[in-house]
C-alpha positions as a Markdown table, in Angstrom:
| # | Residue | x | y | z |
|---|---|---|---|---|
| 1 | Met | 85.1 | 68.9 | 144.1 |
| 2 | Lys | 88.9 | 68.7 | 144.4 |
| 3 | Ile | 91.3 | 67.1 | 142.0 |
| 4 | Thr | 95.1 | 66.6 | 142.3 |
| 5 | Ser | 97.6 | 66.8 | 139.6 |
| 6 | Gln | 101.3 | 67.2 | 138.8 |
| 7 | Ala | 102.1 | 70.6 | 137.2 |
| 8 | Lys | 105.0 | 72.8 | 136.1 |
| 9 | Tyr | 105.3 | 76.1 | 137.9 |
| 10 | Phe | 107.2 | 79.1 | 136.4 |
| 11 | Asp | 107.9 | 81.6 | 139.1 |
| 12 | Gly | 108.7 | 84.5 | 136.7 |
| 13 | Lys | 112.2 | 84.8 | 138.0 |
| 14 | Thr | 113.9 | 82.1 | 135.8 |
| 15 | Ser | 112.8 | 80.1 | 132.8 |
| 16 | Lys | 113.3 | 76.9 | 134.7 |
| 17 | Pro | 110.1 | 75.0 | 135.5 |
| 18 | His | 109.5 | 73.7 | 139.0 |
| 19 | Phe | 107.4 | 70.6 | 139.5 |
| 20 | Val | 104.6 | 71.0 | 142.0 |
| 21 | Glu | 101.7 | 69.1 | 143.4 |
| 22 | Leu | 98.6 | 71.0 | 142.4 |
| 23 | Glu | 95.3 | 70.9 | 144.3 |
| 24 | Val | 92.4 | 72.4 | 142.3 |
| 25 | Phe | 89.1 | 73.1 | 144.0 |
| 26 | Leu | 86.8 | 73.5 | 140.9 |
| 27 | His | 85.2 | 76.8 | 140.4 |
| 28 | Asn | 87.0 | 78.1 | 143.5 |
| 29 | Gln | 90.8 | 78.0 | 143.8 |
| 30 | Val | 94.2 | 76.5 | 142.9 |
| 31 | Thr | 96.7 | 75.7 | 145.7 |
| 32 | Phe | 100.2 | 74.3 | 145.7 |
| 33 | Tyr | 103.4 | 74.3 | 147.7 |
| 34 | Phe | 106.7 | 75.8 | 146.6 |
| 35 | Glu | 109.8 | 76.4 | 148.7 |
| 36 | Asn | 107.9 | 75.4 | 151.8 |
| 37 | Arg | 105.3 | 78.0 | 151.2 |
| 38 | Arg | 101.6 | 77.4 | 150.3 |
| 39 | Phe | 100.3 | 79.4 | 147.4 |
| 40 | Val | 96.5 | 80.0 | 146.9 |
| 41 | Trp | 95.3 | 81.3 | 143.6 |
| 42 | Asn | 91.6 | 82.2 | 143.6 |
| 43 | Phe | 89.7 | 81.7 | 140.4 |
| 44 | Gln | 88.7 | 85.3 | 140.2 |
| 45 | Asp | 92.4 | 86.3 | 140.3 |
| 46 | Ile | 93.6 | 84.0 | 137.5 |
| 47 | Lys | 92.9 | 83.3 | 133.8 |
| 48 | Phe | 93.0 | 80.0 | 131.9 |
| 49 | Glu | 94.2 | 79.4 | 128.4 |
| 50 | Lys | 94.3 | 76.0 | 126.6 |
| 51 | Asn | 96.7 | 75.3 | 123.8 |
| 52 | Gly | 96.1 | 71.8 | 122.4 |
| 53 | Glu | 96.2 | 69.5 | 125.5 |
| 54 | Ile | 98.2 | 71.9 | 127.7 |
| 55 | Leu | 96.3 | 74.1 | 130.1 |
| 56 | Ser | 98.1 | 77.3 | 131.3 |
| 57 | Ile | 97.0 | 79.2 | 134.4 |
| 58 | Thr | 98.3 | 82.8 | 134.8 |
| 59 | Lys | 97.8 | 85.4 | 137.5 |
| 60 | Lys | 96.0 | 88.5 | 136.3 |
| 61 | Asp | 98.3 | 90.8 | 138.2 |
| 62 | Asn | 101.5 | 89.0 | 137.3 |
| 63 | Phe | 101.5 | 87.3 | 133.9 |
| 64 | His | 105.1 | 86.1 | 134.5 |
| 65 | Glu | 103.9 | 83.5 | 137.0 |
| 66 | Ile | 102.5 | 80.5 | 135.1 |
| 67 | Ile | 101.3 | 77.0 | 136.0 |
| 68 | Lys | 101.1 | 74.5 | 133.2 |
| 69 | Ile | 99.2 | 71.2 | 133.4 |
| 70 | Glu | 100.1 | 68.7 | 130.7 |
| 71 | Asn | 97.9 | 65.8 | 131.7 |
| 72 | Pro | 95.1 | 66.0 | 129.1 |
| 73 | Glu | 92.3 | 64.6 | 131.2 |
| 74 | Thr | 93.0 | 66.8 | 134.2 |
| 75 | Ala | 93.6 | 69.8 | 131.9 |
| 76 | Asp | 90.2 | 69.2 | 130.3 |
| 77 | Ile | 88.3 | 69.0 | 133.6 |
| 78 | Ile | 89.8 | 72.2 | 135.0 |
| 79 | Tyr | 89.3 | 74.0 | 131.7 |
| 80 | Lys | 85.6 | 73.1 | 131.7 |
| 81 | Ser | 85.3 | 74.3 | 135.2 |
| 82 | Ala | 87.0 | 77.6 | 134.3 |
| 83 | Lys | 84.7 | 78.0 | 131.4 |
| 84 | Ile | 81.6 | 77.5 | 133.5 |
| 85 | Ser | 82.8 | 80.1 | 136.0 |
| 86 | Gln | 83.8 | 82.4 | 133.2 |
| 87 | Asn | 87.5 | 82.6 | 134.0 |
| 88 | Leu | 88.8 | 82.2 | 130.5 |
| 89 | Ser | 91.0 | 84.9 | 128.9 |
| 90 | Trp | 89.4 | 87.0 | 126.1 |
| 91 | Tyr | 91.7 | 85.3 | 123.6 |
| 92 | Gln | 90.6 | 81.9 | 124.8 |
| 93 | Asn | 86.9 | 82.9 | 124.5 |
| 94 | Ile | 87.4 | 83.9 | 120.9 |
| 95 | Leu | 89.2 | 80.6 | 120.1 |
| 96 | Asp | 86.3 | 78.7 | 121.6 |
| 97 | Phe | 83.8 | 80.2 | 119.2 |
| 98 | Gly | 84.9 | 77.7 | 116.6 |
| 99 | Pro | 85.2 | 77.7 | 112.8 |
| 100 | Lys | 81.6 | 78.9 | 112.1 |
| 101 | Phe | 82.3 | 82.0 | 114.2 |
| 102 | Tyr | 85.6 | 82.7 | 112.3 |
| 103 | Leu | 83.9 | 82.3 | 108.9 |
| 104 | Thr | 81.0 | 84.6 | 110.0 |
| 105 | Ala | 83.5 | 87.2 | 111.4 |
| 106 | Phe | 85.5 | 87.0 | 108.2 |
| 107 | Val | 82.5 | 87.6 | 106.0 |
| 108 | Phe | 81.4 | 90.4 | 108.3 |
| 109 | Val | 84.7 | 92.2 | 108.1 |
| 110 | Ile | 84.9 | 91.8 | 104.3 |
| 111 | Thr | 81.3 | 93.2 | 104.0 |
| 112 | Leu | 82.2 | 96.0 | 106.3 |
| 113 | Ile | 85.3 | 96.9 | 104.2 |
| 114 | Ala | 83.3 | 96.7 | 101.0 |
| 115 | Cys | 80.6 | 99.0 | 102.5 |
| 116 | Phe | 83.3 | 101.4 | 103.6 |
| 117 | Tyr | 84.7 | 101.7 | 100.1 |
| 118 | Ile | 81.3 | 101.7 | 98.3 |
| 119 | Phe | 79.4 | 104.1 | 100.6 |
| 120 | Ile | 81.6 | 105.8 | 103.2 |
| 121 | Ile | 84.6 | 106.8 | 101.0 |
| 122 | Pro | 82.5 | 108.4 | 98.2 |
| 123 | Tyr | 80.4 | 110.2 | 100.8 |
| 124 | Val | 83.4 | 111.6 | 102.5 |
| 125 | Ser | 85.1 | 112.6 | 99.2 |
| 126 | Glu | 81.9 | 114.5 | 98.3 |
| 127 | Lys | 81.9 | 116.3 | 101.7 |
| 128 | Val | 85.6 | 117.1 | 101.6 |
| 129 | Thr | 85.2 | 118.5 | 98.1 |
| 130 | Asp | 82.2 | 120.6 | 99.2 |
| 131 | Ile | 84.2 | 122.3 | 101.9 |
| 132 | Leu | 87.2 | 123.0 | 99.7 |
| 133 | Pro | 87.0 | 126.4 | 97.8 |
| 134 | Ile | 87.3 | 126.5 | 94.1 |
| 135 | Ser | 90.5 | 128.4 | 94.6 |
| 136 | Phe | 92.0 | 125.2 | 95.9 |
| 137 | Asp | 91.2 | 123.5 | 92.6 |
| 138 | Glu | 93.0 | 126.4 | 90.9 |
| 139 | Glu | 96.0 | 126.0 | 93.1 |
| 140 | Ile | 96.6 | 122.2 | 92.7 |
| 141 | Gly | 95.7 | 122.3 | 89.0 |
| 142 | Asn | 98.3 | 125.0 | 88.4 |
| 143 | Thr | 100.9 | 123.2 | 90.5 |
| 144 | Ser | 100.3 | 120.0 | 88.5 |
| 145 | Phe | 100.4 | 121.8 | 85.1 |
| 146 | Gln | 103.7 | 123.5 | 86.0 |
| 147 | Gln | 105.2 | 120.0 | 86.7 |
| 148 | Ile | 103.8 | 118.7 | 83.4 |
| 149 | Lys | 105.0 | 121.7 | 81.5 |
| 150 | Ser | 108.6 | 121.2 | 82.8 |
| 151 | Thr | 108.7 | 117.7 | 81.3 |
| 152 | Ser | 106.5 | 118.1 | 78.2 |
| 153 | Asp | 106.7 | 120.0 | 74.9 |
| 154 | Ile | 103.8 | 122.4 | 74.9 |
| 155 | Asp | 102.9 | 123.5 | 71.3 |
| 156 | Glu | 101.9 | 127.1 | 71.9 |
| 157 | Lys | 100.8 | 127.6 | 68.3 |
| 158 | Gln | 98.5 | 124.6 | 68.3 |
| 159 | Ser | 97.3 | 125.5 | 71.8 |
| 160 | Glu | 96.1 | 128.9 | 70.4 |
| 161 | Lys | 94.3 | 127.1 | 67.6 |
| 162 | Leu | 92.7 | 124.7 | 70.0 |
| 163 | Gln | 91.7 | 127.6 | 72.3 |
| 164 | Glu | 90.1 | 129.3 | 69.3 |
| 165 | Phe | 88.1 | 126.2 | 68.4 |
| 166 | Ala | 87.0 | 125.8 | 72.1 |
| 167 | Asn | 85.9 | 129.4 | 72.3 |
| 168 | Leu | 83.2 | 128.7 | 69.8 |
| 169 | Ile | 81.6 | 126.2 | 72.2 |
| 170 | Asn | 79.5 | 127.1 | 75.2 |
| 171 | Phe | 80.6 | 124.6 | 77.8 |
| 172 | Gly | 78.0 | 125.7 | 80.3 |
| 173 | Thr | 80.4 | 126.5 | 83.1 |
| 174 | Glu | 81.5 | 129.8 | 84.8 |
| 175 | Arg | 85.0 | 128.3 | 85.1 |
| 176 | Lys | 87.5 | 129.8 | 82.6 |
| 177 | Leu | 88.9 | 126.9 | 80.5 |
| 178 | His | 92.4 | 126.8 | 79.1 |
| 179 | Phe | 93.3 | 124.5 | 76.3 |
| 180 | Lys | 96.8 | 123.2 | 75.7 |
| 181 | Val | 98.4 | 120.9 | 73.2 |
| 182 | Ile | 101.4 | 118.6 | 74.0 |
| 183 | Asn | 103.6 | 117.4 | 71.2 |
| 184 | Asp | 103.5 | 113.7 | 71.8 |
| 185 | Asp | 102.3 | 110.7 | 69.7 |
| 186 | Glu | 100.3 | 109.3 | 72.6 |
| 187 | Leu | 96.6 | 109.2 | 72.3 |
| 188 | Asn | 95.8 | 111.0 | 75.4 |
| 189 | Ala | 93.9 | 113.9 | 76.9 |
| 190 | Phe | 93.1 | 115.0 | 80.5 |
| 191 | Ala | 91.6 | 117.8 | 82.5 |
| 192 | Leu | 93.2 | 119.5 | 85.5 |
| 193 | Pro | 91.0 | 121.1 | 88.3 |
| 194 | Asp | 92.1 | 124.6 | 87.5 |
| 195 | Gly | 90.3 | 124.5 | 84.1 |
| 196 | Thr | 93.3 | 123.4 | 82.0 |
| 197 | Ile | 92.4 | 120.8 | 79.4 |
| 198 | Val | 95.4 | 119.1 | 77.8 |
| 199 | Val | 95.2 | 117.2 | 74.5 |
| 200 | Tyr | 98.1 | 115.3 | 73.0 |
| 201 | Ser | 98.9 | 115.9 | 69.3 |
| 202 | Gly | 98.8 | 112.1 | 68.8 |
| 203 | Leu | 95.1 | 112.2 | 69.6 |
| 204 | Leu | 94.4 | 115.4 | 67.7 |
| 205 | Ser | 95.9 | 113.8 | 64.6 |
| 206 | Lys | 93.3 | 110.9 | 64.8 |
| 207 | Val | 90.2 | 113.1 | 65.4 |
| 208 | Glu | 88.5 | 113.3 | 62.0 |
| 209 | Asn | 85.8 | 116.1 | 62.5 |
| 210 | Pro | 84.8 | 118.9 | 64.8 |
| 211 | Asn | 82.0 | 116.9 | 66.3 |
| 212 | Glu | 84.5 | 114.3 | 67.7 |
| 213 | Leu | 86.7 | 117.0 | 69.1 |
| 214 | Ala | 83.8 | 118.9 | 70.6 |
| 215 | Ala | 82.6 | 115.6 | 72.3 |
| 216 | Leu | 86.1 | 115.1 | 73.7 |
| 217 | Leu | 86.5 | 118.6 | 75.0 |
| 218 | Gly | 82.9 | 118.5 | 76.4 |
| 219 | His | 83.8 | 115.3 | 78.3 |
| 220 | Glu | 86.9 | 116.9 | 79.8 |
| 221 | Ala | 85.1 | 120.1 | 80.6 |
| 222 | Thr | 82.5 | 118.1 | 82.6 |
| 223 | His | 85.2 | 116.5 | 84.7 |
| 224 | Ile | 86.3 | 120.0 | 85.6 |
| 225 | Lys | 82.8 | 121.4 | 86.2 |
| 226 | Glu | 81.9 | 118.5 | 88.5 |
| 227 | Arg | 85.3 | 118.5 | 90.3 |
| 228 | His | 86.0 | 114.8 | 89.6 |
| 229 | Ser | 89.8 | 115.1 | 90.0 |
| 230 | Thr | 89.5 | 116.7 | 93.5 |
| 231 | Lys | 86.9 | 114.0 | 94.5 |
| 232 | Ile | 89.2 | 111.2 | 93.4 |
| 233 | Leu | 92.2 | 112.7 | 95.3 |
| 234 | Ala | 89.9 | 113.0 | 98.4 |
| 235 | Arg | 89.0 | 109.3 | 97.9 |
| 236 | Ser | 92.7 | 108.3 | 97.7 |
| 237 | Ile | 93.4 | 109.9 | 101.1 |
| 238 | Ala | 90.0 | 108.9 | 102.5 |
| 239 | Gly | 91.3 | 107.7 | 105.9 |
| 240 | Tyr | 93.1 | 111.0 | 106.5 |
| 241 | Ala | 90.2 | 113.0 | 105.1 |
| 242 | Ile | 87.7 | 111.3 | 107.5 |
| 243 | Val | 89.8 | 112.2 | 110.5 |
| 244 | Ser | 90.4 | 115.8 | 109.2 |
| 245 | Leu | 86.7 | 116.2 | 108.5 |
| 246 | Val | 85.7 | 115.1 | 112.0 |
| 247 | Val | 88.2 | 117.5 | 113.7 |
| 248 | Gly | 87.6 | 120.3 | 111.2 |
| 249 | Asp | 91.2 | 120.3 | 109.9 |
| 250 | Val | 90.5 | 121.8 | 106.4 |
| 251 | Asn | 94.1 | 123.0 | 106.1 |
| 252 | Gly | 95.4 | 119.5 | 106.7 |
| 253 | Ile | 93.2 | 118.1 | 103.9 |
| 254 | Met | 94.3 | 120.8 | 101.5 |
| 255 | Thr | 98.0 | 120.2 | 102.3 |
| 256 | Thr | 97.7 | 116.5 | 101.7 |
| 257 | Leu | 95.7 | 116.9 | 98.5 |
| 258 | Ala | 98.3 | 119.4 | 97.2 |
| 259 | Asn | 101.1 | 117.0 | 97.9 |
| 260 | Asn | 99.4 | 114.6 | 95.5 |
| 261 | Ala | 98.9 | 117.1 | 92.7 |
| 262 | Asn | 101.6 | 115.6 | 90.6 |
| 263 | Glu | 99.3 | 112.5 | 90.1 |
| 264 | Leu | 96.4 | 114.5 | 88.6 |
| 265 | Asn | 97.2 | 113.6 | 85.0 |
| 266 | Asn | 97.4 | 109.9 | 85.9 |
| 267 | Leu | 94.1 | 109.7 | 87.8 |
| 268 | Ser | 91.8 | 106.9 | 86.6 |
| 269 | Phe | 88.2 | 108.0 | 86.6 |
| 270 | Ser | 85.6 | 105.6 | 87.9 |
| 271 | Arg | 82.7 | 104.3 | 85.8 |
| 272 | Glu | 80.4 | 106.7 | 87.7 |
| 273 | Phe | 82.5 | 109.7 | 86.8 |
| 274 | Glu | 83.0 | 108.6 | 83.2 |
| 275 | Glu | 79.3 | 108.2 | 82.6 |
| 276 | Ser | 78.6 | 111.5 | 84.2 |
| 277 | Ala | 81.2 | 113.2 | 81.9 |
| 278 | Asp | 79.7 | 111.4 | 78.9 |
| 279 | Glu | 76.3 | 112.7 | 79.8 |
| 280 | Gly | 77.7 | 116.2 | 80.4 |
| 281 | Ser | 79.4 | 116.1 | 77.0 |
| 282 | Tyr | 76.1 | 115.1 | 75.3 |
| 283 | Val | 74.4 | 118.1 | 77.0 |
| 284 | Ile | 77.1 | 120.4 | 75.7 |
| 285 | Leu | 76.7 | 119.1 | 72.2 |
| 286 | Lys | 73.0 | 119.5 | 72.4 |
| 287 | Gln | 73.2 | 123.1 | 73.7 |
| 288 | Asn | 75.6 | 124.0 | 70.9 |
| 289 | Lys | 73.5 | 122.1 | 68.2 |
| 290 | Ile | 76.5 | 119.9 | 67.4 |
| 291 | Asn | 75.9 | 116.5 | 65.9 |
| 292 | Pro | 75.8 | 114.0 | 68.8 |
| 293 | Glu | 77.2 | 111.4 | 66.6 |
| 294 | Gly | 80.6 | 112.9 | 67.4 |
| 295 | Met | 80.6 | 111.2 | 70.8 |
| 296 | Tyr | 80.0 | 107.7 | 69.3 |
| 297 | Gln | 82.5 | 108.4 | 66.5 |
| 298 | Leu | 85.1 | 109.3 | 69.2 |
| 299 | Phe | 84.5 | 106.0 | 71.0 |
| 300 | Lys | 84.9 | 104.1 | 67.7 |
| 301 | Leu | 88.1 | 105.9 | 67.0 |
| 302 | Leu | 89.5 | 104.9 | 70.4 |
| 303 | Glu | 88.3 | 101.4 | 70.1 |
| 304 | Lys | 89.9 | 101.0 | 66.7 |
| 305 | Asn | 93.2 | 102.2 | 68.0 |
| 306 | Asp | 92.9 | 100.1 | 71.0 |
| 307 | Asn | 93.3 | 97.0 | 68.8 |
| 308 | Ile | 96.8 | 98.3 | 67.8 |
| 309 | Glu | 98.1 | 99.6 | 71.0 |
| 310 | Val | 96.5 | 100.7 | 74.3 |
| 311 | Pro | 96.0 | 104.5 | 74.1 |
| 312 | Lys | 97.0 | 106.3 | 77.3 |
| 313 | Ile | 93.6 | 107.9 | 77.5 |
| 314 | Leu | 92.0 | 104.5 | 78.0 |
| 315 | Ser | 94.0 | 103.9 | 81.2 |
| 316 | Thr | 92.6 | 107.1 | 82.7 |
| 317 | His | 89.2 | 107.1 | 81.0 |
| 318 | Pro | 88.3 | 103.5 | 80.7 |
| 319 | Leu | 86.2 | 102.7 | 77.6 |
| 320 | Thr | 83.4 | 100.2 | 78.1 |
| 321 | Lys | 80.7 | 98.8 | 75.8 |
| 322 | Asp | 78.1 | 100.3 | 78.1 |
| 323 | Arg | 79.5 | 103.8 | 77.4 |
| 324 | Met | 79.5 | 103.2 | 73.7 |
| 325 | Asn | 76.0 | 101.8 | 73.8 |
| 326 | Tyr | 74.9 | 104.8 | 75.9 |
| 327 | Ser | 76.3 | 107.2 | 73.4 |
| 328 | Lys | 74.6 | 105.3 | 70.6 |
| 329 | Thr | 71.3 | 105.5 | 72.5 |
| 330 | Leu | 71.7 | 109.2 | 72.9 |
| 331 | Met | 72.5 | 109.7 | 69.2 |
| 332 | Asp | 69.4 | 107.6 | 68.2 |
| 333 | Lys | 67.0 | 109.6 | 70.4 |
| 334 | Asn | 67.0 | 112.5 | 67.9 |
| 335 | Asp | 65.7 | 114.7 | 70.7 |
| 336 | Tyr | 67.3 | 117.8 | 69.3 |
| 337 | Ser | 68.2 | 119.3 | 65.9 |
| 338 | Phe | 71.7 | 120.1 | 64.9 |
| 339 | Ser | 73.2 | 122.0 | 62.1 |
| 340 | Ser | 76.5 | 122.6 | 60.4 |
| 341 | Asn | 78.7 | 125.2 | 62.0 |
| 342 | Pro | 81.0 | 126.8 | 59.4 |
| 343 | Glu | 83.0 | 128.7 | 62.0 |
| 344 | Leu | 83.6 | 125.5 | 64.0 |
| 345 | Gln | 84.6 | 123.6 | 60.9 |
| 346 | Lys | 87.0 | 126.4 | 59.9 |
| 347 | Ala | 88.6 | 126.5 | 63.3 |
| 348 | Phe | 88.9 | 122.7 | 63.2 |
| 349 | Asp | 90.5 | 122.8 | 59.7 |
| 350 | Asn | 92.9 | 125.4 | 60.9 |
| 351 | Leu | 93.9 | 123.2 | 63.8 |
| 352 | Lys | 94.5 | 120.2 | 61.5 |
| 353 | Lys | 96.8 | 122.1 | 59.2 |
């Protein structure tokens, strides 16, 4: 079947359109005369795109040459013919899928992204952390602490007292833990990968008994033992970590993580890591026969102060009702006996002087 139509021809040399008489042999070829020369474009050598009522025909080997048909009926007939003979551009094929396809594709992409963040990134961060030596944690933790030290007032005397208190507790880790006190009214505490646990004097002033302080230190010690900070850093550079893991570029991962070491004290732990640290703290309290009520009392203390102002510690260690309820459940289990520890109480009293 042949149809004839007026069309605009752009020769690719100028932006000026040339009006030509087009003969279209459906499913086969397009012919026209220009400057006393007959042009023949076979369907397999051209592609079709439809924008509204205008049909554009372009040569595959020279996209600067374009024929535009503006007659809606003619454009529609030729377009349907091109579609049957599968001569549409990839872009046009996607457009022809319609709204349902776009909606499905959108949902698929969102689901894919969600799965990436929920499953792939945590998996990669675990693998990246597994291949990094403990010496790396020491390096980035020390780097971070030196930066913190340069801008903070470290109370060496109180740090010694906190260290003495902590030395009376078995934290169940071979890592050597160092305890430091920063003179600051903020209610804050955090752990660095090298085994440094920092507690602000503002939080120490609020803690009322050795059980609460032991629960706090046990929580931070578990973050160190399970390398949560390193895992979070790995998650934050997941894209780079995935590529580096595939090509085996461990040094590249280490360099990128080290460059982010200054953010360690501002890392916000996930609910998964917080619950893990709470559970680890409970185990430490149990092993040391310390009253597990200390964990629940610590949560109540933070919740009470949260009503006045948001403690910094809650931005990095989010407090949830689930965590509080979990600590209450552990406390109510009564699955171990605890006793008073005069040495721990004495060290706590010395710290509070």
